[in-house]
mmCIF file of the N, C-alpha and C atoms, coordinates in Angstrom:
data_MODEL
# 
_entry.id   MODEL 
# 
loop_
_atom_site.group_PDB 
_atom_site.id 
_atom_site.type_symbol 
_atom_site.label_atom_id 
_atom_site.label_alt_id 
_atom_site.label_comp_id 
_atom_site.label_asym_id 
_atom_site.label_entity_id 
_atom_site.label_seq_id 
_atom_site.pdbx_PDB_ins_code 
_atom_site.Cartn_x 
_atom_site.Cartn_y 
_atom_site.Cartn_z 
_atom_site.occupancy 
_atom_site.B_iso_or_equiv 
_atom_site.pdbx_formal_charge 
_atom_site.auth_seq_id 
_atom_site.auth_comp_id 
_atom_site.auth_asym_id 
_atom_site.auth_atom_id 
_atom_site.pdbx_PDB_model_num 
ATOM 1   N N  . UNK A 1 1  ? 0.299   -38.392 -14.551 1.00 0.00 ? 1  UNK A N  1 
ATOM 2   C CA . UNK A 1 1  ? 0.691   -38.116 -15.975 1.00 0.00 ? 1  UNK A CA 1 
ATOM 3   C C  . UNK A 1 1  ? -0.113  -37.139 -16.606 1.00 0.00 ? 1  UNK A C  1 
ATOM 4   N N  . UNK A 1 2  ? 0.344   -36.275 -17.314 1.00 0.00 ? 2  UNK A N  1 
ATOM 5   C CA . UNK A 1 2  ? -0.432  -35.240 -18.155 1.00 0.00 ? 2  UNK A CA 1 
ATOM 6   C C  . UNK A 1 2  ? -0.707  -35.687 -19.477 1.00 0.00 ? 2  UNK A C  1 
ATOM 7   N N  . UNK A 1 3  ? -2.002  -35.618 -19.913 1.00 0.00 ? 3  UNK A N  1 
ATOM 8   C CA . UNK A 1 3  ? -2.207  -36.026 -21.225 1.00 0.00 ? 3  UNK A CA 1 
ATOM 9   C C  . UNK A 1 3  ? -1.821  -34.734 -22.152 1.00 0.00 ? 3  UNK A C  1 
ATOM 10  N N  . UNK A 1 4  ? -1.103  -35.101 -23.284 1.00 0.00 ? 4  UNK A N  1 
ATOM 11  C CA . UNK A 1 4  ? -0.661  -34.069 -24.153 1.00 0.00 ? 4  UNK A CA 1 
ATOM 12  C C  . UNK A 1 4  ? -1.768  -33.787 -25.281 1.00 0.00 ? 4  UNK A C  1 
ATOM 13  N N  . UNK A 1 5  ? -1.931  -32.591 -25.782 1.00 0.00 ? 5  UNK A N  1 
ATOM 14  C CA . UNK A 1 5  ? -2.853  -32.252 -26.735 1.00 0.00 ? 5  UNK A CA 1 
ATOM 15  C C  . UNK A 1 5  ? -2.013  -32.527 -28.024 1.00 0.00 ? 5  UNK A C  1 
ATOM 16  N N  . UNK A 1 6  ? -2.489  -33.359 -28.936 1.00 0.00 ? 6  UNK A N  1 
ATOM 17  C CA . UNK A 1 6  ? -1.812  -33.734 -30.184 1.00 0.00 ? 6  UNK A CA 1 
ATOM 18  C C  . UNK A 1 6  ? -2.391  -33.224 -31.374 1.00 0.00 ? 6  UNK A C  1 
ATOM 19  N N  . UNK A 1 7  ? -3.722  -32.863 -31.440 1.00 0.00 ? 7  UNK A N  1 
ATOM 20  C CA . UNK A 1 7  ? -4.371  -32.376 -32.492 1.00 0.00 ? 7  UNK A CA 1 
ATOM 21  C C  . UNK A 1 7  ? -4.771  -30.804 -32.293 1.00 0.00 ? 7  UNK A C  1 
ATOM 22  N N  . UNK A 1 8  ? -4.764  -30.100 -33.459 1.00 0.00 ? 8  UNK A N  1 
ATOM 23  C CA . UNK A 1 8  ? -4.844  -28.688 -33.361 1.00 0.00 ? 8  UNK A CA 1 
ATOM 24  C C  . UNK A 1 8  ? -5.796  -28.273 -34.486 1.00 0.00 ? 8  UNK A C  1 
ATOM 25  N N  . UNK A 1 9  ? -6.832  -27.469 -34.236 1.00 0.00 ? 9  UNK A N  1 
ATOM 26  C CA . UNK A 1 9  ? -7.723  -26.905 -35.218 1.00 0.00 ? 9  UNK A CA 1 
ATOM 27  C C  . UNK A 1 9  ? -7.410  -25.513 -35.397 1.00 0.00 ? 9  UNK A C  1 
ATOM 28  N N  . UNK A 1 10 ? -7.154  -25.181 -36.559 1.00 0.00 ? 10 UNK A N  1 
ATOM 29  C CA . UNK A 1 10 ? -6.857  -23.719 -36.915 1.00 0.00 ? 10 UNK A CA 1 
ATOM 30  C C  . UNK A 1 10 ? -7.998  -23.202 -37.868 1.00 0.00 ? 10 UNK A C  1 
ATOM 31  N N  . UNK A 1 11 ? -8.610  -22.146 -37.386 1.00 0.00 ? 11 UNK A N  1 
ATOM 32  C CA . UNK A 1 11 ? -9.773  -21.510 -38.155 1.00 0.00 ? 11 UNK A CA 1 
ATOM 33  C C  . UNK A 1 11 ? -9.177  -20.450 -39.022 1.00 0.00 ? 11 UNK A C  1 
ATOM 34  N N  . UNK A 1 12 ? -9.121  -20.600 -40.367 1.00 0.00 ? 12 UNK A N  1 
ATOM 35  C CA . UNK A 1 12 ? -8.231  -19.645 -41.218 1.00 0.00 ? 12 UNK A CA 1 
ATOM 36  C C  . UNK A 1 12 ? -9.198  -19.292 -42.356 1.00 0.00 ? 12 UNK A C  1 
ATOM 37  N N  . UNK A 1 13 ? -10.498 -18.933 -41.988 1.00 0.00 ? 13 UNK A N  1 
ATOM 38  C CA . UNK A 1 13 ? -11.597 -18.749 -43.091 1.00 0.00 ? 13 UNK A CA 1 
ATOM 39  C C  . UNK A 1 13 ? -12.099 -17.315 -43.315 1.00 0.00 ? 13 UNK A C  1 
ATOM 40  N N  . UNK A 1 14 ? -11.491 -16.386 -42.487 1.00 0.00 ? 14 UNK A N  1 
ATOM 41  C CA . UNK A 1 14 ? -12.002 -14.995 -42.569 1.00 0.00 ? 14 UNK A CA 1 
ATOM 42  C C  . UNK A 1 14 ? -11.353 -14.139 -43.599 1.00 0.00 ? 14 UNK A C  1 
ATOM 43  N N  . UNK A 1 15 ? -11.778 -12.971 -43.923 1.00 0.00 ? 15 UNK A N  1 
ATOM 44  C CA . UNK A 1 15 ? -11.205 -12.070 -44.887 1.00 0.00 ? 15 UNK A CA 1 
ATOM 45  C C  . UNK A 1 15 ? -10.052 -11.365 -44.441 1.00 0.00 ? 15 UNK A C  1 
ATOM 46  N N  . UNK A 1 16 ? -9.947  -11.103 -43.120 1.00 0.00 ? 16 UNK A N  1 
ATOM 47  C CA . UNK A 1 16 ? -8.806  -10.429 -42.644 1.00 0.00 ? 16 UNK A CA 1 
ATOM 48  C C  . UNK A 1 16 ? -8.881  -9.076  -42.808 1.00 0.00 ? 16 UNK A C  1 
ATOM 49  N N  . UNK A 1 17 ? -10.016 -8.395  -42.769 1.00 0.00 ? 17 UNK A N  1 
ATOM 50  C CA . UNK A 1 17 ? -10.241 -7.014  -43.116 1.00 0.00 ? 17 UNK A CA 1 
ATOM 51  C C  . UNK A 1 17 ? -9.410  -6.056  -42.196 1.00 0.00 ? 17 UNK A C  1 
ATOM 52  N N  . UNK A 1 18 ? -9.049  -6.431  -40.948 1.00 0.00 ? 18 UNK A N  1 
ATOM 53  C CA . UNK A 1 18 ? -8.272  -5.494  -40.168 1.00 0.00 ? 18 UNK A CA 1 
ATOM 54  C C  . UNK A 1 18 ? -6.901  -5.455  -40.586 1.00 0.00 ? 18 UNK A C  1 
ATOM 55  N N  . UNK A 1 19 ? -6.347  -6.378  -41.421 1.00 0.00 ? 19 UNK A N  1 
ATOM 56  C CA . UNK A 1 19 ? -4.924  -6.364  -42.035 1.00 0.00 ? 19 UNK A CA 1 
ATOM 57  C C  . UNK A 1 19 ? -4.964  -5.816  -43.345 1.00 0.00 ? 19 UNK A C  1 
ATOM 58  N N  . UNK A 1 20 ? -5.937  -4.922  -43.658 1.00 0.00 ? 20 UNK A N  1 
ATOM 59  C CA . UNK A 1 20 ? -6.017  -4.332  -44.974 1.00 0.00 ? 20 UNK A CA 1 
ATOM 60  C C  . UNK A 1 20 ? -4.674  -3.845  -45.447 1.00 0.00 ? 20 UNK A C  1 
ATOM 61  N N  . UNK A 1 21 ? -4.447  -4.153  -46.576 1.00 0.00 ? 21 UNK A N  1 
ATOM 62  C CA . UNK A 1 21 ? -3.085  -3.685  -47.317 1.00 0.00 ? 21 UNK A CA 1 
ATOM 63  C C  . UNK A 1 21 ? -1.905  -4.645  -47.087 1.00 0.00 ? 21 UNK A C  1 
ATOM 64  N N  . UNK A 1 22 ? -2.076  -5.645  -46.298 1.00 0.00 ? 22 UNK A N  1 
ATOM 65  C CA . UNK A 1 22 ? -0.997  -6.617  -45.997 1.00 0.00 ? 22 UNK A CA 1 
ATOM 66  C C  . UNK A 1 22 ? -1.179  -7.840  -46.981 1.00 0.00 ? 22 UNK A C  1 
ATOM 67  N N  . UNK A 1 23 ? -2.236  -8.006  -47.606 1.00 0.00 ? 23 UNK A N  1 
ATOM 68  C CA . UNK A 1 23 ? -2.478  -9.121  -48.603 1.00 0.00 ? 23 UNK A CA 1 
ATOM 69  C C  . UNK A 1 23 ? -3.818  -9.550  -48.482 1.00 0.00 ? 23 UNK A C  1 
ATOM 70  N N  . UNK A 1 24 ? -4.183  -10.533 -49.386 1.00 0.00 ? 24 UNK A N  1 
ATOM 71  C CA . UNK A 1 24 ? -5.643  -10.888 -49.476 1.00 0.00 ? 24 UNK A CA 1 
ATOM 72  C C  . UNK A 1 24 ? -5.878  -12.222 -48.457 1.00 0.00 ? 24 UNK A C  1 
ATOM 73  N N  . UNK A 1 25 ? -4.794  -12.814 -48.222 1.00 0.00 ? 25 UNK A N  1 
ATOM 74  C CA . UNK A 1 25 ? -5.045  -14.004 -47.235 1.00 0.00 ? 25 UNK A CA 1 
ATOM 75  C C  . UNK A 1 25 ? -4.215  -13.762 -45.902 1.00 0.00 ? 25 UNK A C  1 
ATOM 76  N N  . UNK A 1 26 ? -5.184  -13.548 -44.915 1.00 0.00 ? 26 UNK A N  1 
ATOM 77  C CA . UNK A 1 26 ? -4.468  -13.285 -43.602 1.00 0.00 ? 26 UNK A CA 1 
ATOM 78  C C  . UNK A 1 26 ? -3.428  -14.423 -43.171 1.00 0.00 ? 26 UNK A C  1 
ATOM 79  N N  . UNK A 1 27 ? -3.770  -15.675 -43.260 1.00 0.00 ? 27 UNK A N  1 
ATOM 80  C CA . UNK A 1 27 ? -2.911  -16.705 -42.896 1.00 0.00 ? 27 UNK A CA 1 
ATOM 81  C C  . UNK A 1 27 ? -1.527  -16.604 -43.648 1.00 0.00 ? 27 UNK A C  1 
ATOM 82  N N  . UNK A 1 28 ? -1.449  -16.048 -44.859 1.00 0.00 ? 28 UNK A N  1 
ATOM 83  C CA . UNK A 1 28 ? -0.282  -16.072 -45.588 1.00 0.00 ? 28 UNK A CA 1 
ATOM 84  C C  . UNK A 1 28 ? 0.524   -14.722 -45.444 1.00 0.00 ? 28 UNK A C  1 
ATOM 85  N N  . UNK A 1 29 ? -0.021  -13.806 -44.788 1.00 0.00 ? 29 UNK A N  1 
ATOM 86  C CA . UNK A 1 29 ? 0.733   -12.636 -44.481 1.00 0.00 ? 29 UNK A CA 1 
ATOM 87  C C  . UNK A 1 29 ? 2.021   -13.116 -43.747 1.00 0.00 ? 29 UNK A C  1 
ATOM 88  N N  . UNK A 1 30 ? 3.077   -12.442 -44.087 1.00 0.00 ? 30 UNK A N  1 
ATOM 89  C CA . UNK A 1 30 ? 4.499   -12.946 -43.692 1.00 0.00 ? 30 UNK A CA 1 
ATOM 90  C C  . UNK A 1 30 ? 4.981   -12.024 -42.361 1.00 0.00 ? 30 UNK A C  1 
ATOM 91  N N  . UNK A 1 31 ? 5.647   -12.603 -41.475 1.00 0.00 ? 31 UNK A N  1 
ATOM 92  C CA . UNK A 1 31 ? 6.311   -12.027 -40.434 1.00 0.00 ? 31 UNK A CA 1 
ATOM 93  C C  . UNK A 1 31 ? 7.702   -12.595 -40.458 1.00 0.00 ? 31 UNK A C  1 
ATOM 94  N N  . UNK A 1 32 ? 8.762   -11.744 -40.562 1.00 0.00 ? 32 UNK A N  1 
ATOM 95  C CA . UNK A 1 32 ? 10.081  -12.228 -40.698 1.00 0.00 ? 32 UNK A CA 1 
ATOM 96  C C  . UNK A 1 32 ? 10.171  -13.185 -41.900 1.00 0.00 ? 32 UNK A C  1 
ATOM 97  N N  . UNK A 1 33 ? 9.446   -13.009 -42.873 1.00 0.00 ? 33 UNK A N  1 
ATOM 98  C CA . UNK A 1 33 ? 9.626   -13.804 -44.146 1.00 0.00 ? 33 UNK A CA 1 
ATOM 99  C C  . UNK A 1 33 ? 8.838   -15.180 -44.109 1.00 0.00 ? 33 UNK A C  1 
ATOM 100 N N  . UNK A 1 34 ? 8.183   -15.397 -42.994 1.00 0.00 ? 34 UNK A N  1 
ATOM 101 C CA . UNK A 1 34 ? 7.429   -16.696 -42.736 1.00 0.00 ? 34 UNK A CA 1 
ATOM 102 C C  . UNK A 1 34 ? 5.943   -16.329 -42.640 1.00 0.00 ? 34 UNK A C  1 
ATOM 103 N N  . UNK A 1 35 ? 4.978   -17.052 -43.280 1.00 0.00 ? 35 UNK A N  1 
ATOM 104 C CA . UNK A 1 35 ? 3.553   -16.871 -43.241 1.00 0.00 ? 35 UNK A CA 1 
ATOM 105 C C  . UNK A 1 35 ? 3.235   -17.048 -41.635 1.00 0.00 ? 35 UNK A C  1 
ATOM 106 N N  . UNK A 1 36 ? 2.091   -16.383 -41.397 1.00 0.00 ? 36 UNK A N  1 
ATOM 107 C CA . UNK A 1 36 ? 1.589   -16.441 -39.959 1.00 0.00 ? 36 UNK A CA 1 
ATOM 108 C C  . UNK A 1 36 ? 1.111   -17.809 -39.699 1.00 0.00 ? 36 UNK A C  1 
ATOM 109 N N  . UNK A 1 37 ? 0.496   -18.425 -40.565 1.00 0.00 ? 37 UNK A N  1 
ATOM 110 C CA . UNK A 1 37 ? -0.097  -19.855 -40.288 1.00 0.00 ? 37 UNK A CA 1 
ATOM 111 C C  . UNK A 1 37 ? 1.178   -20.840 -39.961 1.00 0.00 ? 37 UNK A C  1 
ATOM 112 N N  . UNK A 1 38 ? 2.273   -20.612 -40.639 1.00 0.00 ? 38 UNK A N  1 
ATOM 113 C CA . UNK A 1 38 ? 3.357   -21.414 -40.483 1.00 0.00 ? 38 UNK A CA 1 
ATOM 114 C C  . UNK A 1 38 ? 4.068   -21.072 -39.097 1.00 0.00 ? 38 UNK A C  1 
ATOM 115 N N  . UNK A 1 39 ? 4.049   -19.959 -38.578 1.00 0.00 ? 39 UNK A N  1 
ATOM 116 C CA . UNK A 1 39 ? 4.501   -19.543 -37.269 1.00 0.00 ? 39 UNK A CA 1 
ATOM 117 C C  . UNK A 1 39 ? 3.702   -20.370 -36.220 1.00 0.00 ? 39 UNK A C  1 
ATOM 118 N N  . UNK A 1 40 ? 2.273   -20.222 -36.441 1.00 0.00 ? 40 UNK A N  1 
ATOM 119 C CA . UNK A 1 40 ? 1.448   -20.953 -35.509 1.00 0.00 ? 40 UNK A CA 1 
ATOM 120 C C  . UNK A 1 40 ? 1.624   -22.465 -35.548 1.00 0.00 ? 40 UNK A C  1 
ATOM 121 N N  . UNK A 1 41 ? 1.773   -23.033 -36.603 1.00 0.00 ? 41 UNK A N  1 
ATOM 122 C CA . UNK A 1 41 ? 1.884   -24.402 -36.827 1.00 0.00 ? 41 UNK A CA 1 
ATOM 123 C C  . UNK A 1 41 ? 3.199   -24.984 -36.065 1.00 0.00 ? 41 UNK A C  1 
ATOM 124 N N  . UNK A 1 42 ? 4.191   -24.117 -36.313 1.00 0.00 ? 42 UNK A N  1 
ATOM 125 C CA . UNK A 1 42 ? 5.575   -24.606 -35.765 1.00 0.00 ? 42 UNK A CA 1 
ATOM 126 C C  . UNK A 1 42 ? 5.517   -24.351 -34.186 1.00 0.00 ? 42 UNK A C  1 
ATOM 127 N N  . UNK A 1 43 ? 4.806   -23.443 -33.745 1.00 0.00 ? 43 UNK A N  1 
ATOM 128 C CA . UNK A 1 43 ? 4.710   -23.248 -32.293 1.00 0.00 ? 43 UNK A CA 1 
ATOM 129 C C  . UNK A 1 43 ? 4.038   -24.289 -31.625 1.00 0.00 ? 43 UNK A C  1 
ATOM 130 N N  . UNK A 1 44 ? 2.945   -24.748 -32.353 1.00 0.00 ? 44 UNK A N  1 
ATOM 131 C CA . UNK A 1 44 ? 2.015   -25.847 -31.784 1.00 0.00 ? 44 UNK A CA 1 
ATOM 132 C C  . UNK A 1 44 ? 2.903   -27.157 -31.908 1.00 0.00 ? 44 UNK A C  1 
ATOM 133 N N  . UNK A 1 45 ? 3.513   -27.426 -32.996 1.00 0.00 ? 45 UNK A N  1 
ATOM 134 C CA . UNK A 1 45 ? 4.332   -28.523 -33.098 1.00 0.00 ? 45 UNK A CA 1 
ATOM 135 C C  . UNK A 1 45 ? 5.453   -28.643 -32.033 1.00 0.00 ? 45 UNK A C  1 
ATOM 136 N N  . UNK A 1 46 ? 6.092   -27.604 -31.806 1.00 0.00 ? 46 UNK A N  1 
ATOM 137 C CA . UNK A 1 46 ? 7.116   -27.595 -30.664 1.00 0.00 ? 46 UNK A CA 1 
ATOM 138 C C  . UNK A 1 46 ? 6.649   -27.902 -29.255 1.00 0.00 ? 46 UNK A C  1 
ATOM 139 N N  . UNK A 1 47 ? 5.199   -27.824 -29.197 1.00 0.00 ? 47 UNK A N  1 
ATOM 140 C CA . UNK A 1 47 ? 4.480   -28.068 -27.865 1.00 0.00 ? 47 UNK A CA 1 
ATOM 141 C C  . UNK A 1 47 ? 3.793   -29.408 -27.958 1.00 0.00 ? 47 UNK A C  1 
ATOM 142 N N  . UNK A 1 48 ? 4.097   -30.294 -28.928 1.00 0.00 ? 48 UNK A N  1 
ATOM 143 C CA . UNK A 1 48 ? 3.531   -31.656 -28.982 1.00 0.00 ? 48 UNK A CA 1 
ATOM 144 C C  . UNK A 1 48 ? 2.464   -31.902 -29.907 1.00 0.00 ? 48 UNK A C  1 
ATOM 145 N N  . UNK A 1 49 ? 2.028   -30.821 -30.667 1.00 0.00 ? 49 UNK A N  1 
ATOM 146 C CA . UNK A 1 49 ? 0.899   -31.069 -31.571 1.00 0.00 ? 49 UNK A CA 1 
ATOM 147 C C  . UNK A 1 49 ? 1.488   -31.867 -32.730 1.00 0.00 ? 49 UNK A C  1 
ATOM 148 N N  . UNK A 1 50 ? 0.684   -33.002 -33.134 1.00 0.00 ? 50 UNK A N  1 
ATOM 149 C CA . UNK A 1 50 ? 1.197   -33.799 -34.278 1.00 0.00 ? 50 UNK A CA 1 
ATOM 150 C C  . UNK A 1 50 ? 0.244   -33.677 -35.474 1.00 0.00 ? 50 UNK A C  1 
ATOM 151 N N  . UNK A 1 51 ? -0.935  -33.282 -35.258 1.00 0.00 ? 51 UNK A N  1 
ATOM 152 C CA . UNK A 1 51 ? -1.940  -33.310 -36.356 1.00 0.00 ? 51 UNK A CA 1 
ATOM 153 C C  . UNK A 1 51 ? -2.691  -31.965 -36.441 1.00 0.00 ? 51 UNK A C  1 
ATOM 154 N N  . UNK A 1 52 ? -2.847  -31.352 -37.656 1.00 0.00 ? 52 UNK A N  1 
ATOM 155 C CA . UNK A 1 52 ? -3.509  -30.148 -37.956 1.00 0.00 ? 52 UNK A CA 1 
ATOM 156 C C  . UNK A 1 52 ? -4.832  -30.257 -38.634 1.00 0.00 ? 52 UNK A C  1 
ATOM 157 N N  . UNK A 1 53 ? -5.895  -29.570 -38.374 1.00 0.00 ? 53 UNK A N  1 
ATOM 158 C CA . UNK A 1 53 ? -6.933  -29.419 -39.145 1.00 0.00 ? 53 UNK A CA 1 
ATOM 159 C C  . UNK A 1 53 ? -7.121  -27.979 -39.385 1.00 0.00 ? 53 UNK A C  1 
ATOM 160 N N  . UNK A 1 54 ? -7.141  -27.529 -40.642 1.00 0.00 ? 54 UNK A N  1 
ATOM 161 C CA . UNK A 1 54 ? -7.183  -26.048 -41.006 1.00 0.00 ? 54 UNK A CA 1 
ATOM 162 C C  . UNK A 1 54 ? -8.563  -25.863 -41.629 1.00 0.00 ? 54 UNK A C  1 
ATOM 163 N N  . UNK A 1 55 ? -9.386  -25.050 -41.159 1.00 0.00 ? 55 UNK A N  1 
ATOM 164 C CA . UNK A 1 55 ? -10.549 -24.703 -41.785 1.00 0.00 ? 55 UNK A CA 1 
ATOM 165 C C  . UNK A 1 55 ? -10.457 -23.459 -42.550 1.00 0.00 ? 55 UNK A C  1 
ATOM 166 N N  . UNK A 1 56 ? -10.744 -23.663 -43.940 1.00 0.00 ? 56 UNK A N  1 
ATOM 167 C CA . UNK A 1 56 ? -10.435 -22.489 -44.910 1.00 0.00 ? 56 UNK A CA 1 
ATOM 168 C C  . UNK A 1 56 ? -11.836 -22.012 -45.409 1.00 0.00 ? 56 UNK A C  1 
ATOM 169 N N  . UNK A 1 57 ? -11.827 -20.841 -45.970 1.00 0.00 ? 57 UNK A N  1 
ATOM 170 C CA . UNK A 1 57 ? -12.989 -20.292 -46.518 1.00 0.00 ? 57 UNK A CA 1 
ATOM 171 C C  . UNK A 1 57 ? -12.553 -19.198 -47.615 1.00 0.00 ? 57 UNK A C  1 
ATOM 172 N N  . UNK A 1 58 ? -12.483 -18.021 -47.202 1.00 0.00 ? 58 UNK A N  1 
ATOM 173 C CA . UNK A 1 58 ? -12.037 -16.888 -48.111 1.00 0.00 ? 58 UNK A CA 1 
ATOM 174 C C  . UNK A 1 58 ? -10.620 -17.063 -48.632 1.00 0.00 ? 58 UNK A C  1 
ATOM 175 N N  . UNK A 1 59 ? -10.444 -16.995 -49.872 1.00 0.00 ? 59 UNK A N  1 
ATOM 176 C CA . UNK A 1 59 ? -9.129  -17.220 -50.508 1.00 0.00 ? 59 UNK A CA 1 
ATOM 177 C C  . UNK A 1 59 ? -8.587  -18.640 -50.027 1.00 0.00 ? 59 UNK A C  1 
ATOM 178 N N  . UNK A 1 60 ? -9.348  -19.691 -50.099 1.00 0.00 ? 60 UNK A N  1 
ATOM 179 C CA . UNK A 1 60 ? -8.923  -20.951 -49.772 1.00 0.00 ? 60 UNK A CA 1 
ATOM 180 C C  . UNK A 1 60 ? -7.838  -21.679 -50.561 1.00 0.00 ? 60 UNK A C  1 
ATOM 181 N N  . UNK A 1 61 ? -8.076  -21.351 -52.035 1.00 0.00 ? 61 UNK A N  1 
ATOM 182 C CA . UNK A 1 61 ? -7.056  -21.926 -52.831 1.00 0.00 ? 61 UNK A CA 1 
ATOM 183 C C  . UNK A 1 61 ? -5.529  -21.770 -52.626 1.00 0.00 ? 61 UNK A C  1 
ATOM 184 N N  . UNK A 1 62 ? -5.123  -20.389 -52.467 1.00 0.00 ? 62 UNK A N  1 
ATOM 185 C CA . UNK A 1 62 ? -3.659  -20.173 -52.241 1.00 0.00 ? 62 UNK A CA 1 
ATOM 186 C C  . UNK A 1 62 ? -3.252  -20.734 -50.856 1.00 0.00 ? 62 UNK A C  1 
ATOM 187 N N  . UNK A 1 63 ? -4.176  -20.776 -49.768 1.00 0.00 ? 63 UNK A N  1 
ATOM 188 C CA . UNK A 1 63 ? -3.873  -21.257 -48.486 1.00 0.00 ? 63 UNK A CA 1 
ATOM 189 C C  . UNK A 1 63 ? -3.597  -22.889 -48.667 1.00 0.00 ? 63 UNK A C  1 
ATOM 190 N N  . UNK A 1 64 ? -4.574  -23.534 -49.354 1.00 0.00 ? 64 UNK A N  1 
ATOM 191 C CA . UNK A 1 64 ? -4.524  -24.895 -49.509 1.00 0.00 ? 64 UNK A CA 1 
ATOM 192 C C  . UNK A 1 64 ? -3.299  -25.440 -50.234 1.00 0.00 ? 64 UNK A C  1 
ATOM 193 N N  . UNK A 1 65 ? -2.855  -24.556 -51.314 1.00 0.00 ? 65 UNK A N  1 
ATOM 194 C CA . UNK A 1 65 ? -1.696  -24.864 -52.044 1.00 0.00 ? 65 UNK A CA 1 
ATOM 195 C C  . UNK A 1 65 ? -0.465  -24.708 -51.168 1.00 0.00 ? 65 UNK A C  1 
ATOM 196 N N  . UNK A 1 66 ? -0.446  -23.689 -50.330 1.00 0.00 ? 66 UNK A N  1 
ATOM 197 C CA . UNK A 1 66 ? 0.772   -23.541 -49.382 1.00 0.00 ? 66 UNK A CA 1 
ATOM 198 C C  . UNK A 1 66 ? 0.734   -24.714 -48.425 1.00 0.00 ? 66 UNK A C  1 
ATOM 199 N N  . UNK A 1 67 ? -0.391  -25.094 -47.780 1.00 0.00 ? 67 UNK A N  1 
ATOM 200 C CA . UNK A 1 67 ? -0.441  -26.021 -46.741 1.00 0.00 ? 67 UNK A CA 1 
ATOM 201 C C  . UNK A 1 67 ? 0.092   -27.390 -47.530 1.00 0.00 ? 67 UNK A C  1 
ATOM 202 N N  . UNK A 1 68 ? -0.305  -27.688 -48.692 1.00 0.00 ? 68 UNK A N  1 
ATOM 203 C CA . UNK A 1 68 ? 0.254   -28.897 -49.449 1.00 0.00 ? 68 UNK A CA 1 
ATOM 204 C C  . UNK A 1 68 ? 1.740   -28.958 -49.564 1.00 0.00 ? 68 UNK A C  1 
ATOM 205 N N  . UNK A 1 69 ? 2.251   -27.784 -49.896 1.00 0.00 ? 69 UNK A N  1 
ATOM 206 C CA . UNK A 1 69 ? 3.686   -27.784 -49.921 1.00 0.00 ? 69 UNK A CA 1 
ATOM 207 C C  . UNK A 1 69 ? 4.393   -27.960 -48.595 1.00 0.00 ? 69 UNK A C  1 
ATOM 208 N N  . UNK A 1 70 ? 3.786   -27.380 -47.630 1.00 0.00 ? 70 UNK A N  1 
ATOM 209 C CA . UNK A 1 70 ? 4.325   -27.454 -46.273 1.00 0.00 ? 70 UNK A CA 1 
ATOM 210 C C  . UNK A 1 70 ? 4.318   -28.725 -45.711 1.00 0.00 ? 70 UNK A C  1 
ATOM 211 N N  . UNK A 1 71 ? 3.273   -29.609 -46.090 1.00 0.00 ? 71 UNK A N  1 
ATOM 212 C CA . UNK A 1 71 ? 3.213   -30.909 -45.670 1.00 0.00 ? 71 UNK A CA 1 
ATOM 213 C C  . UNK A 1 71 ? 4.023   -31.886 -46.240 1.00 0.00 ? 71 UNK A C  1 
ATOM 214 N N  . UNK A 1 72 ? 4.713   -31.600 -47.370 1.00 0.00 ? 72 UNK A N  1 
ATOM 215 C CA . UNK A 1 72 ? 5.590   -32.556 -48.003 1.00 0.00 ? 72 UNK A CA 1 
ATOM 216 C C  . UNK A 1 72 ? 6.993   -32.456 -47.518 1.00 0.00 ? 72 UNK A C  1 
# 
């Protein structure tokens, strides 16, 4: 039997300087109208992840607000 990975750590604390001009918060930059962090979380959830820990730093407040709404 294979043990499934159920926890995921996402490091979303950088400034995203290489994405200059797309927004202040790299995790909230959208692709097809959906924030990048949401794409990553949905992909992980489809593969068995049940719990996420997101490390925030730069522009933490907007990301935390988004994640709070996403979790409800």
